mmJSON file of the N, C-alpha and C atoms, coordinates in Angstrom:
{"data_MODEL":{"atom_site":{
"group_PDB":["ATOM","ATOM","ATOM","ATOM","ATOM","ATOM","ATOM","ATOM","ATOM","ATOM","ATOM","ATOM","ATOM","ATOM","ATOM","ATOM","ATOM","ATOM","ATOM","ATOM","ATOM","ATOM","ATOM","ATOM","ATOM","ATOM","ATOM","ATOM","ATOM","ATOM","ATOM","ATOM","ATOM","ATOM","ATOM","ATOM","ATOM","ATOM","ATOM","ATOM","ATOM","ATOM","ATOM","ATOM","ATOM","ATOM","ATOM","ATOM","ATOM","ATOM","ATOM","ATOM","ATOM","ATOM","ATOM","ATOM","ATOM","ATOM","ATOM","ATOM","ATOM","ATOM","ATOM","ATOM","ATOM","ATOM","ATOM","ATOM","ATOM","ATOM","ATOM","ATOM","ATOM","ATOM","ATOM","ATOM","ATOM","ATOM","ATOM","ATOM","ATOM","ATOM","ATOM","ATOM","ATOM","ATOM","ATOM","ATOM","ATOM","ATOM","ATOM","ATOM","ATOM","ATOM","ATOM","ATOM","ATOM","ATOM","ATOM","ATOM","ATOM","ATOM","ATOM","ATOM","ATOM","ATOM","ATOM","ATOM","ATOM","ATOM","ATOM","ATOM","ATOM","ATOM","ATOM","ATOM","ATOM","ATOM","ATOM","ATOM","ATOM","ATOM","ATOM","ATOM","ATOM","ATOM","ATOM","ATOM","ATOM","ATOM","ATOM","ATOM","ATOM","ATOM","ATOM","ATOM","ATOM","ATOM","ATOM","ATOM","ATOM","ATOM","ATOM","ATOM","ATOM","ATOM","ATOM","ATOM","ATOM","ATOM","ATOM","ATOM","ATOM","ATOM","ATOM","ATOM","ATOM","ATOM","ATOM","ATOM","ATOM","ATOM","ATOM","ATOM","ATOM","ATOM","ATOM","ATOM","ATOM","ATOM","ATOM","ATOM","ATOM","ATOM","ATOM","ATOM","ATOM","ATOM","ATOM","ATOM","ATOM","ATOM","ATOM","ATOM","ATOM","ATOM","ATOM","ATOM","ATOM","ATOM","ATOM","ATOM","ATOM","ATOM","ATOM","ATOM","ATOM","ATOM","ATOM","ATOM","ATOM","ATOM","ATOM","ATOM","ATOM","ATOM","ATOM","ATOM","ATOM","ATOM","ATOM","ATOM","ATOM","ATOM","ATOM","ATOM","ATOM","ATOM","ATOM","ATOM","ATOM","ATOM"],
"id":[1,2,3,4,5,6,7,8,9,10,11,12,13,14,15,16,17,18,19,20,21,22,23,24,25,26,27,28,29,30,31,32,33,34,35,36,37,38,39,40,41,42,43,44,45,46,47,48,49,50,51,52,53,54,55,56,57,58,59,60,61,62,63,64,65,66,67,68,69,70,71,72,73,74,75,76,77,78,79,80,81,82,83,84,85,86,87,88,89,90,91,92,93,94,95,96,97,98,99,100,101,102,103,104,105,106,107,108,109,110,111,112,113,114,115,116,117,118,119,120,121,122,123,124,125,126,127,128,129,130,131,132,133,134,135,136,137,138,139,140,141,142,143,144,145,146,147,148,149,150,151,152,153,154,155,156,157,158,159,160,161,162,163,164,165,166,167,168,169,170,171,172,173,174,175,176,177,178,179,180,181,182,183,184,185,186,187,188,189,190,191,192,193,194,195,196,197,198,199,200,201,202,203,204,205,206,207,208,209,210,211,212,213,214,215,216,217,218,219,220,221,222],
"type_symbol":["N","C","C","N","C","C","N","C","C","N","C","C","N","C","C","N","C","C","N","C","C","N","C","C","N","C","C","N","C","C","N","C","C","N","C","C","N","C","C","N","C","C","N","C","C","N","C","C","N","C","C","N","C","C","N","C","C","N","C","C","N","C","C","N","C","C","N","C","C","N","C","C","N","C","C","N","C","C","N","C","C","N","C","C","N","C","C","N","C","C","N","C","C","N","C","C","N","C","C","N","C","C","N","C","C","N","C","C","N","C","C","N","C","C","N","C","C","N","C","C","N","C","C","N","C","C","N","C","C","N","C","C","N","C","C","N","C","C","N","C","C","N","C","C","N","C","C","N","C","C","N","C","C","N","C","C","N","C","C","N","C","C","N","C","C","N","C","C","N","C","C","N","C","C","N","C","C","N","C","C","N","C","C","N","C","C","N","C","C","N","C","C","N","C","C","N","C","C","N","C","C","N","C","C","N","C","C","N","C","C","N","C","C","N","C","C","N","C","C","N","C","C"],
"label_atom_id":["N","CA","C","N","CA","C","N","CA","C","N","CA","C","N","CA","C","N","CA","C","N","CA","C","N","CA","C","N","CA","C","N","CA","C","N","CA","C","N","CA","C","N","CA","C","N","CA","C","N","CA","C","N","CA","C","N","CA","C","N","CA","C","N","CA","C","N","CA","C","N","CA","C","N","CA","C","N","CA","C","N","CA","C","N","CA","C","N","CA","C","N","CA","C","N","CA","C","N","CA","C","N","CA","C","N","CA","C","N","CA","C","N","CA","C","N","CA","C","N","CA","C","N","CA","C","N","CA","C","N","CA","C","N","CA","C","N","CA","C","N","CA","C","N","CA","C","N","CA","C","N","CA","C","N","CA","C","N","CA","C","N","CA","C","N","CA","C","N","CA","C","N","CA","C","N","CA","C","N","CA","C","N","CA","C","N","CA","C","N","CA","C","N","CA","C","N","CA","C","N","CA","C","N","CA","C","N","CA","C","N","CA","C","N","CA","C","N","CA","C","N","CA","C","N","CA","C","N","CA","C","N","CA","C","N","CA","C","N","CA","C","N","CA","C","N","CA","C","N","CA","C","N","CA","C","N","CA","C"],
"label_alt_id":[null,null,null,null,null,null,null,null,null,null,null,null,null,null,null,null,null,null,null,null,null,null,null,null,null,null,null,null,null,null,null,null,null,null,null,null,null,null,null,null,null,null,null,null,null,null,null,null,null,null,null,null,null,null,null,null,null,null,null,null,null,null,null,null,null,null,null,null,null,null,null,null,null,null,null,null,null,null,null,null,null,null,null,null,null,null,null,null,null,null,null,null,null,null,null,null,null,null,null,null,null,null,null,null,null,null,null,null,null,null,null,null,null,null,null,null,null,null,null,null,null,null,null,null,null,null,null,null,null,null,null,null,null,null,null,null,null,null,null,null,null,null,null,null,null,null,null,null,null,null,null,null,null,null,null,null,null,null,null,null,null,null,null,null,null,null,null,null,null,null,null,null,null,null,null,null,null,null,null,null,null,null,null,null,null,null,null,null,null,null,null,null,null,null,null,null,null,null,null,null,null,null,null,null,null,null,null,null,null,null,null,null,null,null,null,null,null,null,null,null,null,null],
"label_comp_id":["MET","MET","MET","VAL","VAL","VAL","PRO","PRO","PRO","PRO","PRO","PRO","THR","THR","THR","LEU","LEU","LEU","ALA","ALA","ALA","ILE","ILE","ILE","LEU","LEU","LEU","ALA","ALA","ALA","ASN","ASN","ASN","TYR","TYR","TYR","TRP","TRP","TRP","GLY","GLY","GLY","ASN","ASN","ASN","TYR","TYR","TYR","SER","SER","SER","GLY","GLY","GLY","ILE","ILE","ILE","ASP","ASP","ASP","ALA","ALA","ALA","ASP","ASP","ASP","GLY","GLY","GLY","ASN","ASN","ASN","GLY","GLY","GLY","ILE","ILE","ILE","GLY","GLY","GLY","ASP","ASP","ASP","SER","SER","SER","ALA","ALA","ALA","TYR","TYR","TYR","LEU","LEU","LEU","ALA","ALA","ALA","GLN","GLN","GLN","PRO","PRO","PRO","PHE","PHE","PHE","ASP","ASP","ASP","LEU","LEU","LEU","GLU","GLU","GLU","TYR","TYR","TYR","ASP","ASP","ASP","HIS","HIS","HIS","TYR","TYR","TYR","PRO","PRO","PRO","MET","MET","MET","ILE","ILE","ILE","ALA","ALA","ALA","ALA","ALA","ALA","THR","THR","THR","SER","SER","SER","SER","SER","SER","TYR","TYR","TYR","ILE","ILE","ILE","PRO","PRO","PRO","GLY","GLY","GLY","GLY","GLY","GLY","SER","SER","SER","THR","THR","THR","SER","SER","SER","PRO","PRO","PRO","ILE","ILE","ILE","ALA","ALA","ALA","ASP","ASP","ASP","PHE","PHE","PHE","THR","THR","THR","ALA","ALA","ALA","SER","SER","SER","THR","THR","THR","GLN","GLN","GLN","VAL","VAL","VAL","GLY","GLY","GLY","THR","THR","THR","ALA","ALA","ALA","ARG","ARG","ARG"],
"label_asym_id":["A","A","A","A","A","A","A","A","A","A","A","A","A","A","A","A","A","A","A","A","A","A","A","A","A","A","A","A","A","A","A","A","A","A","A","A","A","A","A","A","A","A","A","A","A","A","A","A","A","A","A","A","A","A","A","A","A","A","A","A","A","A","A","A","A","A","A","A","A","A","A","A","A","A","A","A","A","A","A","A","A","A","A","A","A","A","A","A","A","A","A","A","A","A","A","A","A","A","A","A","A","A","A","A","A","A","A","A","A","A","A","A","A","A","A","A","A","A","A","A","A","A","A","A","A","A","A","A","A","A","A","A","A","A","A","A","A","A","A","A","A","A","A","A","A","A","A","A","A","A","A","A","A","A","A","A","A","A","A","A","A","A","A","A","A","A","A","A","A","A","A","A","A","A","A","A","A","A","A","A","A","A","A","A","A","A","A","A","A","A","A","A","A","A","A","A","A","A","A","A","A","A","A","A","A","A","A","A","A","A","A","A","A","A","A","A","A","A","A","A","A","A"],
"label_entity_id":["1","1","1","1","1","1","1","1","1","1","1","1","1","1","1","1","1","1","1","1","1","1","1","1","1","1","1","1","1","1","1","1","1","1","1","1","1","1","1","1","1","1","1","1","1","1","1","1","1","1","1","1","1","1","1","1","1","1","1","1","1","1","1","1","1","1","1","1","1","1","1","1","1","1","1","1","1","1","1","1","1","1","1","1","1","1","1","1","1","1","1","1","1","1","1","1","1","1","1","1","1","1","1","1","1","1","1","1","1","1","1","1","1","1","1","1","1","1","1","1","1","1","1","1","1","1","1","1","1","1","1","1","1","1","1","1","1","1","1","1","1","1","1","1","1","1","1","1","1","1","1","1","1","1","1","1","1","1","1","1","1","1","1","1","1","1","1","1","1","1","1","1","1","1","1","1","1","1","1","1","1","1","1","1","1","1","1","1","1","1","1","1","1","1","1","1","1","1","1","1","1","1","1","1","1","1","1","1","1","1","1","1","1","1","1","1","1","1","1","1","1","1"],
"label_seq_id":[1,1,1,2,2,2,3,3,3,4,4,4,5,5,5,6,6,6,7,7,7,8,8,8,9,9,9,10,10,10,11,11,11,12,12,12,13,13,13,14,14,14,15,15,15,16,16,16,17,17,17,18,18,18,19,19,19,20,20,20,21,21,21,22,22,22,23,23,23,24,24,24,25,25,25,26,26,26,27,27,27,28,28,28,29,29,29,30,30,30,31,31,31,32,32,32,33,33,33,34,34,34,35,35,35,36,36,36,37,37,37,38,38,38,39,39,39,40,40,40,41,41,41,42,42,42,43,43,43,44,44,44,45,45,45,46,46,46,47,47,47,48,48,48,49,49,49,50,50,50,51,51,51,52,52,52,53,53,53,54,54,54,55,55,55,56,56,56,57,57,57,58,58,58,59,59,59,60,60,60,61,61,61,62,62,62,63,63,63,64,64,64,65,65,65,66,66,66,67,67,67,68,68,68,69,69,69,70,70,70,71,71,71,72,72,72,73,73,73,74,74,74],
"pdbx_PDB_ins_code":[null,null,null,null,null,null,null,null,null,null,null,null,null,null,null,null,null,null,null,null,null,null,null,null,null,null,null,null,null,null,null,null,null,null,null,null,null,null,null,null,null,null,null,null,null,null,null,null,null,null,null,null,null,null,null,null,null,null,null,null,null,null,null,null,null,null,null,null,null,null,null,null,null,null,null,null,null,null,null,null,null,null,null,null,null,null,null,null,null,null,null,null,null,null,null,null,null,null,null,null,null,null,null,null,null,null,null,null,null,null,null,null,null,null,null,null,null,null,null,null,null,null,null,null,null,null,null,null,null,null,null,null,null,null,null,null,null,null,null,null,null,null,null,null,null,null,null,null,null,null,null,null,null,null,null,null,null,null,null,null,null,null,null,null,null,null,null,null,null,null,null,null,null,null,null,null,null,null,null,null,null,null,null,null,null,null,null,null,null,null,null,null,null,null,null,null,null,null,null,null,null,null,null,null,null,null,null,null,null,null,null,null,null,null,null,null,null,null,null,null,null,null],
"Cartn_x":[41.992,41.857,40.396,40.158,38.804,38.231,36.994,36.388,36.304,36.47,36.431,35.109,34.024,32.735,32.702,33.607,33.623,33.953,34.601,34.982,33.773,32.632,31.473,30.313,30.477,29.386,29.08,27.82,27.41,26.803,25.513,24.829,23.878,23.607,22.595,21.342,20.249,18.966,18.072,17.678,16.88,15.562,15.043,13.759,13.896,15.077,15.274,14.592,13.778,13.023,13.407,14.518,14.967,15.528,15.873,16.428,17.906,18.574,19.977,20.088,19.696,19.617,20.972,22.057,23.365,24.132,23.579,24.184,25.453,25.681,26.91,26.777,25.611,25.424,24.943,24.781,24.336,22.99,22.031,20.704,20.727,19.843,19.808,19.089,18.321,17.639,18.048,18.03,18.437,17.433,17.936,17.102,16.908,15.675,15.381,15.701,16.895,17.384,16.798,16.642,16.117,14.964,13.731,12.602,12.415,12.615,12.397,13.369,14.625,15.649,15.854,15.094,15.24,16.681,17.291,18.644,18.574,19.287,19.26,20.604,20.535,21.708,21.69,22.616,22.616,23.278,23.872,24.517,24.07,22.767,22.32,22.727,23.218,23.642,22.425,22.481,21.397,21.431,22.601,22.74,23.655,23.686,24.531,26.011,26.827,28.245,29.001,28.747,29.506,29.334,28.288,28.081,29.069,29.732,30.636,32.098,32.411,33.8,34.126,35.205,35.545,35.581,34.927,34.905,34.049,33.351,32.505,33.284,34.561,35.394,35.291,35.35,35.38,36.795,37.75,39.145,39.757,40.704,41.385,42.192,42.378,43.16,44.39,45.577,46.816,47.076,47.501,47.795,49.086,50.208,51.495,52.601,53.82,54.988,56.034,56.983,58.046,59.335,60.439,61.728,62.548,63.066,63.932,65.377,65.642,66.995,67.366,66.396,66.644,66.148,66.924,66.465,67.286,67.017,67.723,66.852,67.426,66.693,66.597,65.495,65.31,64.814],
"Cartn_y":[4.52,3.121,2.709,1.497,0.974,0.545,0.942,0.553,-0.959,-1.486,-2.934,-3.571,-2.811,-3.404,-3.921,-3.453,-3.957,-5.441,-5.95,-7.356,-8.28,-7.789,-8.663,-8.267,-7.245,-6.843,-7.932,-8.121,-9.175,-8.559,-8.518,-8.062,-6.919,-6.145,-5.096,-5.627,-5.604,-6.063,-4.837,-4.53,-3.342,-3.306,-4.469,-4.505,-4.837,-4.722,-4.956,-3.825,-4.165,-3.138,-3.051,-3.675,-3.624,-2.268,-2.115,-0.854,-1.03,0.091,0.122,1.056,0.565,1.393,1.945,1.191,1.663,2.431,2.548,3.359,2.808,1.488,0.922,0.491,0.705,0.372,-1.041,-1.82,-3.207,-3.333,-3.955,-4.128,-4.934,-4.595,-5.25,-6.595,-6.866,-8.157,-8.839,-10.155,-10.932,-10.758,-10.92,-10.837,-12.245,-12.627,-13.95,-13.914,-14.368,-14.276,-15.36,-16.55,-17.683,-18.305,-17.841,-18.343,-19.859,-20.447,-21.886,-22.694,-22.249,-22.961,-22.403,-21.371,-20.692,-20.246,-19.627,-19.089,-17.603,-17.21,-15.828,-15.141,-13.853,-12.995,-12.295,-12.633,-12.094,-10.726,-10.251,-8.937,-8.145,-7.908,-7.156,-5.693,-5.158,-3.766,-2.857,-1.703,-0.733,0.03,0.246,0.992,0.222,0.671,0.032,0.119,-0.782,-0.887,0.418,1.161,2.388,3.394,3.23,4.134,3.878,2.74,2.371,2.579,2.823,2.934,4.403,4.907,6.324,6.743,7.825,8.345,7.534,6.516,5.699,4.737,4.598,3.718,2.284,1.339,-0.064,-0.617,0.265,-0.16,-0.253,-1.175,-1.26,0.007,0.305,1.462,0.963,1.236,0.789,1.602,0.933,1.606,1.025,1.258,0.742,1.596,1.413,2.074,1.012,1.34,0.404,1.189,0.509,1.128,0.218,0.776,-0.004,0.03,0.742,0.886,-0.194,-0.942,-1.907,-3.276,-4.316,-5.678,-6.33,-7.597,-8.381,-8.57,-8.287,-8.487,-9.977,-10.419,-11.837,-11.99],
"Cartn_z":[16.688,17.052,16.918,16.467,16.272,17.618,17.914,19.193,19.349,20.571,20.793,20.408,20.386,20.041,18.609,17.759,16.38,16.319,17.339,17.34,17.426,17.902,18.038,17.141,16.316,15.443,14.44,14.182,13.262,12.016,11.942,10.742,11.051,10.008,10.097,9.428,10.14,9.621,9.473,8.256,7.987,8.741,9.11,9.8,11.29,11.836,13.268,14.036,15.004,15.729,17.202,17.577,18.966,19.328,20.592,21.072,21.44,21.614,22.007,23.213,24.373,25.575,26.011,25.803,26.26,25.186,23.987,22.931,22.322,22.42,21.864,20.403,19.802,18.396,18.157,19.218,19.113,19.797,19.116,19.679,20.965,21.885,23.192,23.172,22.129,22.027,20.727,20.749,19.572,18.433,17.212,16.016,15.469,15.213,14.654,13.162,12.8,11.424,10.525,11.031,10.264,11.052,10.845,11.629,11.541,10.372,10.212,11.07,11.129,11.887,13.296,13.635,14.926,15.178,14.166,14.285,14.594,15.638,16.093,15.887,15.613,15.608,16.97,17.841,19.19,19.29,18.197,18.175,16.95,16.797,15.615,15.712,14.615,14.59,14.415,15.016,14.938,13.616,13.046,11.793,10.844,9.597,8.583,8.965,8.468,8.818,8.641,7.572,7.333,8.466,9.279,10.41,11.538,11.548,12.634,12.299,11.039,10.608,10.374,10.98,10.829,9.374,9.054,7.695,6.745,7.235,6.386,5.508,5.724,4.917,5.4,4.478,4.866,4.761,4.477,4.375,5.768,5.962,7.253,7.53,8.801,9.211,9.963,9.422,10.065,11.327,12.379,13.648,14.22,13.512,13.953,13.356,13.863,13.303,13.011,12.152,11.8,11.551,11.704,11.458,10.547,9.495,8.593,9.079,10.177,10.682,11.711,12.188,13.25,12.797,13.111,12.803,11.715,11.483,10.49,9.26,8.085,6.843,6.548,6.058,5.727,4.33],
"occupancy":[1.0,1.0,1.0,1.0,1.0,1.0,1.0,1.0,1.0,1.0,1.0,1.0,1.0,1.0,1.0,1.0,1.0,1.0,1.0,1.0,1.0,1.0,1.0,1.0,1.0,1.0,1.0,1.0,1.0,1.0,1.0,1.0,1.0,1.0,1.0,1.0,1.0,1.0,1.0,1.0,1.0,1.0,1.0,1.0,1.0,1.0,1.0,1.0,1.0,1.0,1.0,1.0,1.0,1.0,1.0,1.0,1.0,1.0,1.0,1.0,1.0,1.0,1.0,1.0,1.0,1.0,1.0,1.0,1.0,1.0,1.0,1.0,1.0,1.0,1.0,1.0,1.0,1.0,1.0,1.0,1.0,1.0,1.0,1.0,1.0,1.0,1.0,1.0,1.0,1.0,1.0,1.0,1.0,1.0,1.0,1.0,1.0,1.0,1.0,1.0,1.0,1.0,1.0,1.0,1.0,1.0,1.0,1.0,1.0,1.0,1.0,1.0,1.0,1.0,1.0,1.0,1.0,1.0,1.0,1.0,1.0,1.0,1.0,1.0,1.0,1.0,1.0,1.0,1.0,1.0,1.0,1.0,1.0,1.0,1.0,1.0,1.0,1.0,1.0,1.0,1.0,1.0,1.0,1.0,1.0,1.0,1.0,1.0,1.0,1.0,1.0,1.0,1.0,1.0,1.0,1.0,1.0,1.0,1.0,1.0,1.0,1.0,1.0,1.0,1.0,1.0,1.0,1.0,1.0,1.0,1.0,1.0,1.0,1.0,1.0,1.0,1.0,1.0,1.0,1.0,1.0,1.0,1.0,1.0,1.0,1.0,1.0,1.0,1.0,1.0,1.0,1.0,1.0,1.0,1.0,1.0,1.0,1.0,1.0,1.0,1.0,1.0,1.0,1.0,1.0,1.0,1.0,1.0,1.0,1.0,1.0,1.0,1.0,1.0,1.0,1.0,1.0,1.0,1.0,1.0,1.0,1.0],
"B_iso_or_equiv":[0.0,0.0,0.0,0.0,0.0,0.0,0.0,0.0,0.0,0.0,0.0,0.0,0.0,0.0,0.0,0.0,0.0,0.0,0.0,0.0,0.0,0.0,0.0,0.0,0.0,0.0,0.0,0.0,0.0,0.0,0.0,0.0,0.0,0.0,0.0,0.0,0.0,0.0,0.0,0.0,0.0,0.0,0.0,0.0,0.0,0.0,0.0,0.0,0.0,0.0,0.0,0.0,0.0,0.0,0.0,0.0,0.0,0.0,0.0,0.0,0.0,0.0,0.0,0.0,0.0,0.0,0.0,0.0,0.0,0.0,0.0,0.0,0.0,0.0,0.0,0.0,0.0,0.0,0.0,0.0,0.0,0.0,0.0,0.0,0.0,0.0,0.0,0.0,0.0,0.0,0.0,0.0,0.0,0.0,0.0,0.0,0.0,0.0,0.0,0.0,0.0,0.0,0.0,0.0,0.0,0.0,0.0,0.0,0.0,0.0,0.0,0.0,0.0,0.0,0.0,0.0,0.0,0.0,0.0,0.0,0.0,0.0,0.0,0.0,0.0,0.0,0.0,0.0,0.0,0.0,0.0,0.0,0.0,0.0,0.0,0.0,0.0,0.0,0.0,0.0,0.0,0.0,0.0,0.0,0.0,0.0,0.0,0.0,0.0,0.0,0.0,0.0,0.0,0.0,0.0,0.0,0.0,0.0,0.0,0.0,0.0,0.0,0.0,0.0,0.0,0.0,0.0,0.0,0.0,0.0,0.0,0.0,0.0,0.0,0.0,0.0,0.0,0.0,0.0,0.0,0.0,0.0,0.0,0.0,0.0,0.0,0.0,0.0,0.0,0.0,0.0,0.0,0.0,0.0,0.0,0.0,0.0,0.0,0.0,0.0,0.0,0.0,0.0,0.0,0.0,0.0,0.0,0.0,0.0,0.0,0.0,0.0,0.0,0.0,0.0,0.0,0.0,0.0,0.0,0.0,0.0,0.0],
"pdbx_formal_charge":[null,null,null,null,null,null,null,null,null,null,null,null,null,null,null,null,null,null,null,null,null,null,null,null,null,null,null,null,null,null,null,null,null,null,null,null,null,null,null,null,null,null,null,null,null,null,null,null,null,null,null,null,null,null,null,null,null,null,null,null,null,null,null,null,null,null,null,null,null,null,null,null,null,null,null,null,null,null,null,null,null,null,null,null,null,null,null,null,null,null,null,null,null,null,null,null,null,null,null,null,null,null,null,null,null,null,null,null,null,null,null,null,null,null,null,null,null,null,null,null,null,null,null,null,null,null,null,null,null,null,null,null,null,null,null,null,null,null,null,null,null,null,null,null,null,null,null,null,null,null,null,null,null,null,null,null,null,null,null,null,null,null,null,null,null,null,null,null,null,null,null,null,null,null,null,null,null,null,null,null,null,null,null,null,null,null,null,null,null,null,null,null,null,null,null,null,null,null,null,null,null,null,null,null,null,null,null,null,null,null,null,null,null,null,null,null,null,null,null,null,null,null],
"auth_seq_id":[1,1,1,2,2,2,3,3,3,4,4,4,5,5,5,6,6,6,7,7,7,8,8,8,9,9,9,10,10,10,11,11,11,12,12,12,13,13,13,14,14,14,15,15,15,16,16,16,17,17,17,18,18,18,19,19,19,20,20,20,21,21,21,22,22,22,23,23,23,24,24,24,25,25,25,26,26,26,27,27,27,28,28,28,29,29,29,30,30,30,31,31,31,32,32,32,33,33,33,34,34,34,35,35,35,36,36,36,37,37,37,38,38,38,39,39,39,40,40,40,41,41,41,42,42,42,43,43,43,44,44,44,45,45,45,46,46,46,47,47,47,48,48,48,49,49,49,50,50,50,51,51,51,52,52,52,53,53,53,54,54,54,55,55,55,56,56,56,57,57,57,58,58,58,59,59,59,60,60,60,61,61,61,62,62,62,63,63,63,64,64,64,65,65,65,66,66,66,67,67,67,68,68,68,69,69,69,70,70,70,71,71,71,72,72,72,73,73,73,74,74,74],
"auth_comp_id":["MET","MET","MET","VAL","VAL","VAL","PRO","PRO","PRO","PRO","PRO","PRO","THR","THR","THR","LEU","LEU","LEU","ALA","ALA","ALA","ILE","ILE","ILE","LEU","LEU","LEU","ALA","ALA","ALA","ASN","ASN","ASN","TYR","TYR","TYR","TRP","TRP","TRP","GLY","GLY","GLY","ASN","ASN","ASN","TYR","TYR","TYR","SER","SER","SER","GLY","GLY","GLY","ILE","ILE","ILE","ASP","ASP","ASP","ALA","ALA","ALA","ASP","ASP","ASP","GLY","GLY","GLY","ASN","ASN","ASN","GLY","GLY","GLY","ILE","ILE","ILE","GLY","GLY","GLY","ASP","ASP","ASP","SER","SER","SER","ALA","ALA","ALA","TYR","TYR","TYR","LEU","LEU","LEU","ALA","ALA","ALA","GLN","GLN","GLN","PRO","PRO","PRO","PHE","PHE","PHE","ASP","ASP","ASP","LEU","LEU","LEU","GLU","GLU","GLU","TYR","TYR","TYR","ASP","ASP","ASP","HIS","HIS","HIS","TYR","TYR","TYR","PRO","PRO","PRO","MET","MET","MET","ILE","ILE","ILE","ALA","ALA","ALA","ALA","ALA","ALA","THR","THR","THR","SER","SER","SER","SER","SER","SER","TYR","TYR","TYR","ILE","ILE","ILE","PRO","PRO","PRO","GLY","GLY","GLY","GLY","GLY","GLY","SER","SER","SER","THR","THR","THR","SER","SER","SER","PRO","PRO","PRO","ILE","ILE","ILE","ALA","ALA","ALA","ASP","ASP","ASP","PHE","PHE","PHE","THR","THR","THR","ALA","ALA","ALA","SER","SER","SER","THR","THR","THR","GLN","GLN","GLN","VAL","VAL","VAL","GLY","GLY","GLY","THR","THR","THR","ALA","ALA","ALA","ARG","ARG","ARG"],
"auth_asym_id":["A","A","A","A","A","A","A","A","A","A","A","A","A","A","A","A","A","A","A","A","A","A","A","A","A","A","A","A","A","A","A","A","A","A","A","A","A","A","A","A","A","A","A","A","A","A","A","A","A","A","A","A","A","A","A","A","A","A","A","A","A","A","A","A","A","A","A","A","A","A","A","A","A","A","A","A","A","A","A","A","A","A","A","A","A","A","A","A","A","A","A","A","A","A","A","A","A","A","A","A","A","A","A","A","A","A","A","A","A","A","A","A","A","A","A","A","A","A","A","A","A","A","A","A","A","A","A","A","A","A","A","A","A","A","A","A","A","A","A","A","A","A","A","A","A","A","A","A","A","A","A","A","A","A","A","A","A","A","A","A","A","A","A","A","A","A","A","A","A","A","A","A","A","A","A","A","A","A","A","A","A","A","A","A","A","A","A","A","A","A","A","A","A","A","A","A","A","A","A","A","A","A","A","A","A","A","A","A","A","A","A","A","A","A","A","A","A","A","A","A","A","A"],
"auth_atom_id":["N","CA","C","N","CA","C","N","CA","C","N","CA","C","N","CA","C","N","CA","C","N","CA","C","N","CA","C","N","CA","C","N","CA","C","N","CA","C","N","CA","C","N","CA","C","N","CA","C","N","CA","C","N","CA","C","N","CA","C","N","CA","C","N","CA","C","N","CA","C","N","CA","C","N","CA","C","N","CA","C","N","CA","C","N","CA","C","N","CA","C","N","CA","C","N","CA","C","N","CA","C","N","CA","C","N","CA","C","N","CA","C","N","CA","C","N","CA","C","N","CA","C","N","CA","C","N","CA","C","N","CA","C","N","CA","C","N","CA","C","N","CA","C","N","CA","C","N","CA","C","N","CA","C","N","CA","C","N","CA","C","N","CA","C","N","CA","C","N","CA","C","N","CA","C","N","CA","C","N","CA","C","N","CA","C","N","CA","C","N","CA","C","N","CA","C","N","CA","C","N","CA","C","N","CA","C","N","CA","C","N","CA","C","N","CA","C","N","CA","C","N","CA","C","N","CA","C","N","CA","C","N","CA","C","N","CA","C","N","CA","C","N","CA","C","N","CA","C","N","CA","C","N","CA","C","N","CA","C"],
"pdbx_PDB_model_num":[1,1,1,1,1,1,1,1,1,1,1,1,1,1,1,1,1,1,1,1,1,1,1,1,1,1,1,1,1,1,1,1,1,1,1,1,1,1,1,1,1,1,1,1,1,1,1,1,1,1,1,1,1,1,1,1,1,1,1,1,1,1,1,1,1,1,1,1,1,1,1,1,1,1,1,1,1,1,1,1,1,1,1,1,1,1,1,1,1,1,1,1,1,1,1,1,1,1,1,1,1,1,1,1,1,1,1,1,1,1,1,1,1,1,1,1,1,1,1,1,1,1,1,1,1,1,1,1,1,1,1,1,1,1,1,1,1,1,1,1,1,1,1,1,1,1,1,1,1,1,1,1,1,1,1,1,1,1,1,1,1,1,1,1,1,1,1,1,1,1,1,1,1,1,1,1,1,1,1,1,1,1,1,1,1,1,1,1,1,1,1,1,1,1,1,1,1,1,1,1,1,1,1,1,1,1,1,1,1,1,1,1,1,1,1,1,1,1,1,1,1,1]
}}}
């Protein structure tokens, strides 16, 4: 199962220098993404995306079962 923190992950910034005191993979301070417009990324990732996905895959992982023996065909 994918950790719930993936629901709020935003972007990885190679020059982000914040810390991750609680170890959840998300920086504890916002990253100033657009200085001219004062736009902040409030959930900057500490490492690249492949570090958060099991096996380094960016493909979705199915987590369900199905039965072709029950239900109405449509």
